[in-house]
C-alpha positions in Angstrom: 29.0 3.3 -24.1 27.7 6.6 -22.8 29.6 8.3 -20.1 26.6 10.3 -19.0 22.9 9.2 -18.6 20.3 11.9 -18.4 17.1 10.9 -16.5 13.9 12.9 -16.7 11.4 12.5 -13.8 7.8 13.4 -14.6 6.4 14.9 -11.4 9.3 13.7 -9.2 9.2 16.9 -7.1 10.0 15.2 -3.8 11.8 12.0 -5.0 15.2 13.2 -3.7 16.3 9.9 -2.1 15.4 8.0 -5.3 17.4 10.4 -7.4 20.4 10.0 -5.0 20.2 6.3 -5.5 20.3 6.6 -9.3 23.3 8.9 -8.9 25.0 6.4 -6.5 24.3 3.4 -8.8 25.6 5.3 -11.8 28.9 5.8 -10.0 29.1 2.1 -9.3 28.6 1.5 -13.0 31.2 4.1 -14.0 28.5 6.5 -15.4 27.5 10.0 -14.4 23.8 10.3 -13.8 22.2 13.7 -14.4 18.7 14.2 -13.0 16.0 16.4 -14.5 12.4 16.8 -13.3 9.5 18.2 -15.2 7.5 20.4 -12.9 5.3 23.5 -12.6 7.4 25.1 -9.9 11.1 25.7 -9.6 11.3 25.7 -5.8 11.0 21.9 -5.1 13.2 19.5 -3.1 14.3 17.6 -6.3 16.3 20.8 -7.2 18.8 19.8 -4.5 20.1 17.0 -6.7 18.9 17.8 -10.2 17.6 20.4 -12.6 14.0 21.4 -12.6 12.5 22.0 -16.0 9.3 24.2 -15.9 6.7 22.3 -17.9 3.0 22.3 -18.6 0.0 20.7 -16.8 -0.8 17.1 -17.7 -4.0 18.1 -19.4 -2.5 20.9 -21.5 -3.0 20.2 -25.2 0.6 21.3 -25.9 2.1 19.1 -23.2 3.2 16.3 -25.5 5.0 18.5 -28.1 6.6 20.5 -25.2 7.9 17.3 -23.6 9.3 16.0 -26.9 11.2 19.3 -27.2 12.5 19.0 -23.7 13.7 15.5 -24.3 15.6 16.6 -27.4 17.0 19.7 -25.9 18.4 18.0 -22.8 19.4 14.8 -24.5 17.2 12.7 -22.2 17.9 9.0 -22.2 15.4 7.7 -19.6 12.0 9.0 -18.6 10.2 7.9 -15.4 6.6 8.7 -14.3 6.0 9.5 -10.7 2.3 10.6 -10.7 -0.6 8.8 -12.2 -1.4 11.1 -15.2 2.2 10.9 -16.3 2.2 7.1 -16.8 0.2 7.2 -20.1 2.1 10.2 -21.3 5.4 8.3 -20.7 4.1 5.2 -22.5 3.0 7.4 -25.5 6.4 9.1 -25.6 8.3 5.9 -26.4 6.0 5.2 -29.4 7.2 8.5 -30.9 10.8 8.5 -29.6 12.2 5.0 -30.2 15.6 5.8 -28.7 14.1 6.8 -25.4 14.0 4.3 -22.6 10.9 4.3 -20.4 10.3 1.2 -18.3 6.6 1.5 -18.2 3.5 -0.5 -19.2 1.6 0.3 -22.3 -0.7 3.3 -22.8 -3.7 0.9 -22.7 -2.6 -0.5 -19.3 -2.1 3.0 -17.9 -5.7 3.9 -19.0 -7.2 0.8 -17.3 -5.5 1.3 -14.0 -6.1 5.1 -13.8 -9.8 4.3 -13.6 -10.9 2.1 -10.7 -14.0 0.7 -12.4 -12.0 -0.4 -15.4 -9.4 -1.9 -13.1 -12.1 -3.7 -11.2 -13.3 -5.3 -14.4 -9.7 -6.3 -15.3 -9.4 -8.0 -11.9 -12.7 -9.8 -12.5 -11.7 -11.0 -16.0 -8.3 -12.2 -14.7 -9.8 -13.9 -11.6 -7.9 -11.7 -9.1 -9.8 -11.6 -5.8 -11.2 -8.1 -5.1 -13.8 -6.7 -2.8 -17.3 -6.7 -4.4 -20.6 -5.1 -3.3 -22.4 -7.9 -1.4 -25.1 -5.5 -0.2 -23.8 -5.8 3.4 -22.7 -2.7 5.4 -20.4 -1.0 5.6 -19.7 -0.2 2.0 -17.1 2.1 0.5 -17.5 4.4 -2.5 -14.3 5.3 -4.2 -13.9 8.0 -6.9 -13.0 6.1 -10.1 -10.2 8.5 -10.9 -9.2 9.4 -7.4 -5.9 8.8 -5.6 -4.3 9.1 -2.2 -7.5 8.1 -0.4 -9.2 11.4 -1.4 -13.0 11.6 -1.7 -13.8 8.2 -0.2 -17.3 7.8 1.2 -18.1 5.2 3.8 -21.7 4.0 3.7 -22.9 2.5 7.0 -26.6 2.0 6.6 -29.5 1.7 4.1 -30.4 5.3 4.7 -26.9 6.4 3.8 -26.9 4.2 0.8 -30.2 5.8 -0.4 -28.7 9.2 0.1 -25.6 8.3 -1.9 -27.8 6.9 -4.7 -29.5 10.3 -5.1 -26.3 12.1 -6.0 -25.9 13.0 -9.7 -22.5 11.6 -10.2 -22.9 8.0 -9.0 -21.1 6.8 -12.2 -18.0 8.5 -10.9 -17.7 6.1 -8.0 -16.9 2.4 -7.6 -18.9 0.9 -4.7 -17.3 -2.1 -2.9 -17.6 -4.0 0.4 -15.6 -2.2 3.1 -12.8 -4.6 4.2 -11.2 -4.1 7.5 -7.7 -5.5 7.8 -4.0 -5.2 7.2 -2.9 -3.2 4.1 0.1 -4.3 2.0 1.9 -2.5 -0.8 4.0 -4.7 -3.1 6.9 -3.2 -5.0 7.5 -5.3 -8.1 9.9 -4.9 -11.0 9.2 -6.5 -14.4 11.8 -6.5 -17.1 11.3 -5.3 -20.7 10.3 -8.8 -21.8 7.6 -9.0 -19.2 9.5 -11.3 -16.8 9.4 -11.0 -13.0 12.5 -9.6 -11.5 11.3 -8.9 -7.9 8.2 -9.0 -5.7 8.6 -7.4 -2.2 5.5 -6.9 0.0 5.4 -4.3 2.7 2.9 -3.9 5.5 1.7 -0.3 5.8 2.3 0.7 9.4 1.4 4.4 9.1 -0.3 6.1 6.2 -0.4 9.9 5.5 -2.6 11.2 2.7 -2.7 7.7 1.1 1.1 7.2 1.2 3.1 5.0 3.6 5.1 7.0 6.1 6.1 3.9 8.0 6.4 0.4 6.4 8.0 -3.0 6.9 8.9 -5.7 4.4 6.8 -8.8 5.0 7.1 -12.2 3.3 3.4 -12.8 3.1 3.0 -15.8 0.8 -0.6 -15.1 -0.2 0.3 -11.6 -1.2 3.3 -12.8 -3.2 1.3 -15.5 -5.0 -1.4 -13.0 -6.1 1.3 -10.5 -7.1 2.9 -13.2 -9.3 -0.4 -14.0 -10.8 -0.9 -10.4 -11.8 2.6 -10.1 -13.3 2.1 -13.4 -15.2 -0.7 -11.7 -17.2 2.2 -10.3 -19.1 0.9 -6.7 -19.5 3.2 -4.9 -17.0 6.7 -3.5 -17.5 9.1 -1.7 -15.2 8.3 -0.8 -11.6 4.7 -1.4 -10.5 3.0 -1.1 -7.1 0.2 -3.4 -6.1 -2.1 -2.6 -3.1 -3.7 -5.4 -1.2 -5.8 -5.8 2.0 -6.0 -8.9 4.1 -9.4 -9.3 5.8 -8.8 -9.5 9.5 -11.7 -12.0 10.0 -11.3 -14.4 7.1 -7.6 -13.9 6.2 -8.6 -13.6 2.5 -6.3 -11.2 0.6 -8.0 -8.8 -1.9 -6.4 -6.6 -4.4 -7.2 -2.9 -4.1 -5.4 -1.2 -6.9 -2.4 -1.3 -9.1 -0.2 1.8 -9.8 2.1 1.0 -12.9 4.9 3.2 -11.5 7.2 3.5 -8.5 5.3 3.5 -5.1 5.9 6.2 -2.6 7.7 4.0 -0.2 9.7 1.8 -2.7 12.9 2.8 -0.9 12.0 0.3 1.8 12.0 -2.5 -0.7 15.2 -1.2 -2.2 16.8 -1.2 1.2 15.7 -4.8 1.5 17.7 -5.8 -1.6 15.3 -5.0 -4.5 17.2 -2.2 -6.1 15.0 -1.2 -9.0 17.0 2.0 -9.6 20.0 -0.2 -10.5 17.9 -2.5 -12.7 16.6 0.5 -14.7 20.2 1.6 -15.4 21.2 -1.9 -16.3 18.3 -2.4 -18.7 19.1 0.9 -20.4 22.7 -0.4 -20.8 21.5 -3.7 -22.2 22.5 -5.8 -19.2 20.2 -8.7 -18.8 18.4 -8.9 -15.4 18.2 -12.1 -13.3 15.2 -12.7 -10.9 15.9 -11.6 -7.4 16.7 -14.7 -5.3 16.2 -13.3 -1.8 15.5 -10.1 0.1 15.5 -9.0 3.7 12.3 -9.4 5.6 11.5 -7.1 8.5 13.2 -4.0 7.1 11.4 -1.0 8.6 11.4 2.4 6.9 10.1 5.5 8.5 10.1 9.1 7.3 10.9 12.5 8.7 10.5 16.0 7.4 13.5 17.6 5.8 13.8 21.3 4.8 15.1 22.8 1.6 15.9 26.5 1.1 15.8 28.6 -2.0 16.8 32.2 -2.4 14.2 33.5 -4.8 14.7 36.9 -6.3 12.4 39.6 -5.0 11.1 40.7 -8.5 
């Protein structure tokens, strides 16, 4: 058995707390965890607990070969994606490097859920309730490859709709009914055989730039049932985050999107008992995972700013 495990984060610049959990769980398993993160800038919070490797942009044609070189040079055992473009890259890596462990869904799944229109079609085919355009205002137009709530357009009237329909890049948007209600993020973990390990919903109490800054675990049975239906399609692996909204008038729960990676506020679900960092290490070590039997409802997580200091040379 390895005495050290080297983990490479792809775009994990601010994931210090998650890295610390990997290190802590490694100690509990008698293993030293070394954290590396593939970034464009050396001066990032993750440098507090790991080594930053200066890499290339996700669209760079030399990215893949460079990453393979990094994985070989640093004897990387586990690779984890933390931003959307890195999910497909991570999935492709394990096709070329069979000894690498990457708990991610396939490249095809990453492609579907990086594009909101393709994801919407997937929800339709799999009979997952999602908002549709019923020609009633307000509507919401979402960039098909957008994230973090950027670029959303709220359409309040026929005049605004006609103005929207005049833009050249309509095909770059998915238009849906605007739903007002409570938002949920669900942190799930699916083992390498496609079996459910955990489903933990969180209500999003405060959101900043599309990411939860205050959240609370909530045993919403509708949300859990829909999450299980999604997992039961069998296409997901590793940590995934599912976004739902519950209509404040009808109580109907609709899926909004799926991110086949760790969610930004997954630490709340980990604190509630769904420790996916431990499960990743155990899966790498060949330890079978059992479904989580219970977790704590009403765990509230809130965030604060924390400063990091670097003494860059003056050259």
